[in-house]
C-alpha positions as CSV (number, residue, x, y, z in Angstrom):
1,M,4.1,29.5,-0.3
2,G,3.5,33.1,0.8
3,G,-0.2,33.8,0.5
4,T,-0.8,31.0,-2.0
5,I,-2.8,28.0,-0.9
6,V,-2.5,24.8,-2.9
7,K,-5.3,22.3,-2.5
8,A,-3.7,18.9,-3.0
9,L,-7.2,17.4,-3.0
10,D,-10.1,19.7,-4.0
11,D,-13.6,18.6,-3.1
12,L,-12.8,15.0,-4.0
13,S,-15.4,12.4,-3.5
14,L,-14.7,8.7,-3.9
15,D,-16.1,5.3,-2.7
16,V,-14.0,2.1,-2.7
17,A,-15.7,-1.2,-2.0
18,D,-14.3,-4.0,0.1
19,G,-12.3,-6.4,-2.1
20,E,-11.7,-4.0,-5.0
21,F,-8.5,-3.6,-6.9
22,L,-8.5,0.1,-7.7
23,A,-5.8,2.1,-9.5
24,L,-5.3,5.8,-9.0
25,V,-3.6,7.4,-12.0
26,G,-2.7,10.9,-13.0
27,T,0.2,13.2,-13.7
28,S,2.7,14.3,-11.1
29,G,0.9,16.7,-8.7
30,S,-2.5,15.4,-9.4
31,G,-3.0,14.4,-5.8
32,K,-2.9,10.6,-6.0
33,S,-0.1,10.0,-3.5
34,T,-1.6,12.6,-1.1
35,L,-4.9,10.6,-1.2
36,L,-3.0,7.4,-0.5
37,N,-1.2,8.9,2.4
38,L,-4.5,10.1,3.8
39,I,-6.1,6.7,3.5
40,G,-3.0,5.2,5.2
41,G,-3.2,7.6,8.1
42,L,0.1,9.2,7.4
43,D,-1.6,12.6,6.9
44,Q,-4.9,14.1,8.0
45,P,-7.3,16.1,5.9
46,S,-7.7,19.8,6.6
47,A,-11.5,19.5,5.9
48,G,-14.1,16.8,5.1
49,S,-14.3,13.2,6.2
50,L,-12.4,10.1,5.3
51,E,-14.0,6.8,6.4
52,V,-12.2,3.5,6.3
53,Q,-14.2,0.5,7.6
54,G,-16.8,2.9,9.0
55,R,-14.3,5.0,11.0
56,D,-13.6,8.6,10.2
57,L,-9.8,9.1,10.1
58,A,-10.2,12.9,10.1
59,R,-11.5,12.6,13.7
60,M,-8.8,10.2,15.0
61,S,-6.1,11.0,17.5
62,R,-2.5,10.3,16.8
63,D,-2.7,7.1,18.8
64,E,-5.8,6.0,16.9
65,L,-4.1,6.7,13.6
66,S,-1.1,4.7,14.7
67,L,-3.4,1.7,15.4
68,H,-5.0,2.3,12.0
69,R,-1.6,2.1,10.3
70,R,-0.6,-1.0,12.2
71,N,-3.8,-3.0,12.0
72,T,-5.8,-1.8,9.0
73,V,-3.4,-0.9,6.2
74,G,-0.3,-2.4,4.7
75,M,1.8,0.0,2.7
76,I,4.2,-0.8,-0.2
77,F,6.5,2.0,-1.4
78,Q,8.5,2.6,-4.5
79,S,11.8,2.9,-2.6
80,F,11.2,-0.3,-0.5
81,N,12.0,1.5,2.8
82,L,13.7,-1.5,4.4
83,V,16.0,-1.1,7.4
84,P,19.5,-1.6,5.9
85,S,21.1,-3.1,9.0
86,M,18.4,-5.7,9.4
87,T,18.0,-9.0,7.6
88,A,14.9,-9.8,5.5
89,V,13.2,-11.7,8.3
90,E,14.0,-9.0,10.8
91,N,12.5,-6.3,8.6
92,V,9.3,-8.3,8.3
93,A,9.2,-9.1,12.0
94,L,9.7,-5.4,12.9
95,S,6.0,-4.5,12.4
96,L,5.0,-7.5,14.5
97,M,7.2,-6.3,17.3
98,F,5.4,-3.0,17.3
99,A,2.1,-4.9,17.5
100,G,3.4,-6.6,20.7
101,V,3.7,-10.1,19.1
102,P,6.1,-12.3,21.2
103,R,9.5,-12.7,19.6
104,A,9.3,-16.5,18.8
105,E,5.9,-16.0,17.2
106,R,6.9,-13.0,15.1
107,D,10.0,-14.7,13.9
108,Q,8.0,-17.7,12.9
109,R,5.3,-15.6,11.1
110,A,7.9,-13.5,9.4
111,S,9.7,-16.5,8.1
112,A,6.5,-18.1,6.9
113,L,5.6,-14.9,5.0
114,L,9.0,-14.8,3.3
115,E,8.5,-18.4,2.3
116,T,5.3,-17.5,0.5
117,M,7.1,-14.7,-1.2
118,G,9.6,-17.2,-2.6
119,L,12.4,-16.0,-0.4
120,G,12.9,-19.0,1.8
121,G,16.6,-19.1,1.1
122,R,17.2,-15.3,1.5
123,Q,15.8,-14.7,4.9
124,R,19.1,-13.9,6.5
125,H,20.2,-11.5,3.8
126,R,20.3,-7.8,4.3
127,P,18.7,-5.4,1.7
128,K,22.0,-4.7,0.0
129,E,22.5,-8.4,-0.6
130,L,19.1,-8.7,-2.4
131,S,18.0,-7.7,-5.8
132,G,15.4,-4.9,-6.3
133,G,12.6,-7.5,-6.9
134,E,13.6,-9.4,-3.8
135,Q,13.7,-6.2,-1.7
136,Q,10.2,-5.4,-2.9
137,R,9.0,-8.9,-2.0
138,V,10.3,-8.4,1.5
139,A,8.4,-5.1,1.6
140,V,5.2,-6.9,0.5
141,A,5.7,-9.4,3.3
142,R,6.2,-6.7,5.8
143,A,3.0,-5.0,4.6
144,L,1.1,-8.2,5.2
145,A,2.7,-9.1,8.5
146,N,-0.3,-7.8,10.6
147,Q,-2.8,-9.2,8.2
148,P,-4.4,-5.9,7.2
149,P,-7.5,-5.9,5.0
150,L,-6.3,-3.0,3.0
151,L,-3.1,-2.9,0.9
152,L,-1.8,0.5,-0.4
153,A,0.8,0.4,-3.1
154,D,2.5,3.7,-4.1
155,E,4.4,3.2,-7.4
156,P,5.5,-0.3,-6.3
157,T,7.3,-1.1,-9.6
158,G,8.9,2.3,-10.1
159,N,12.4,1.0,-9.3
160,L,12.0,-2.4,-11.0
161,D,12.7,-3.7,-14.5
162,S,9.7,-4.9,-16.6
163,R,10.0,-8.6,-15.9
164,T,10.3,-8.0,-12.1
165,S,7.5,-5.5,-12.2
166,C,5.2,-8.1,-13.7
167,E,6.2,-10.6,-10.9
168,I,5.4,-8.1,-8.2
169,M,2.1,-7.0,-9.8
170,D,1.1,-10.7,-10.3
171,L,1.7,-11.2,-6.6
172,V,-0.4,-8.2,-5.7
173,R,-3.2,-9.4,-7.9
174,T,-3.1,-12.8,-6.2
175,L,-3.4,-11.1,-2.8
176,N,-6.5,-9.4,-4.1
177,E,-8.2,-12.3,-5.9
178,R,-7.2,-15.2,-3.6
179,D,-7.0,-13.5,-0.2
180,G,-9.6,-10.8,-0.7
181,K,-7.3,-7.9,0.1
182,T,-8.6,-4.5,-1.0
183,V,-5.9,-3.0,-3.1
184,I,-5.4,0.7,-4.0
185,L,-2.5,1.2,-6.4
186,V,-1.0,4.5,-7.3
187,T,0.7,4.6,-10.6
188,H,1.5,7.0,-13.5
189,D,1.5,4.0,-15.9
190,A,-2.0,3.8,-17.4
191,A,-1.1,0.5,-19.1
192,L,-0.1,-1.1,-15.8
193,A,-3.4,0.1,-14.3
194,A,-5.4,-1.4,-17.2
195,A,-3.5,-4.7,-17.0
196,Y,-4.1,-5.3,-13.3
197,A,-6.7,-3.1,-11.7
198,R,-10.4,-3.8,-12.2
199,R,-11.2,-0.1,-11.8
200,T,-9.2,3.0,-12.7
201,V,-9.7,6.4,-11.3
202,T,-7.9,9.3,-12.9
203,L,-7.1,12.4,-10.8
204,L,-6.3,15.9,-12.0
205,D,-5.6,18.9,-9.8
206,G,-6.9,17.0,-6.8
207,N,-10.2,15.8,-8.2
208,V,-11.6,12.8,-10.0
209,I,-11.9,13.4,-13.8
210,S,-12.7,9.9,-14.9
211,D,-13.8,6.6,-13.3
212,T,-13.9,3.4,-15.4
213,G,-16.4,1.6,-13.3
214,A,-19.0,1.7,-10.5
215,V,-18.1,0.5,-7.0
216,L,-18.1,-3.3,-7.0
217,E,-20.5,-5.2,-4.8
218,R,-19.0,-8.3,-3.2
219,A,-21.1,-11.0,-1.7
């Protein structure tokens, strides 16, 4: 504002290994959501480099970033971000449509994903007809639709009660441990991070102030 420049991320350096479950924690304004948006290709850094799978997002064009968002990352948001007029299966199939998957195949894949989320009987329901936990399960299915190797979760339990929060986080942990998804979780809840993530990085004023563990090596 005016002549003031705020550095959302200030000389931050961080490595995340394939297959990690990493939690980013910090107070509001610490830069954790900004970092997640950069990794997801929603924003671009004003300086420096940001490599995901050996490709520098800072040098990508808009079209390349669009492909990155479609094929490399799946994003889960606090507010679910489902299309209100679409059913659960249509919401999941939407990302497959953008990927050019034929309709019959995308409907089949979307339906199968919802089955794995425990929503086999709720596929034709619209968001307003689903509970918060069910909506978040649809959002997780949508994030997984294009089989991305990287899952980004921005306060995914922020609108859920404690029991449902545990169910969603158990699901995310399974995706990491069973399916090998790399998970980066943004949360203000240190207890949640400690319970589920294998590594916690704390941010303050756009930089790392603590890191609970070295980068994991996976065979």
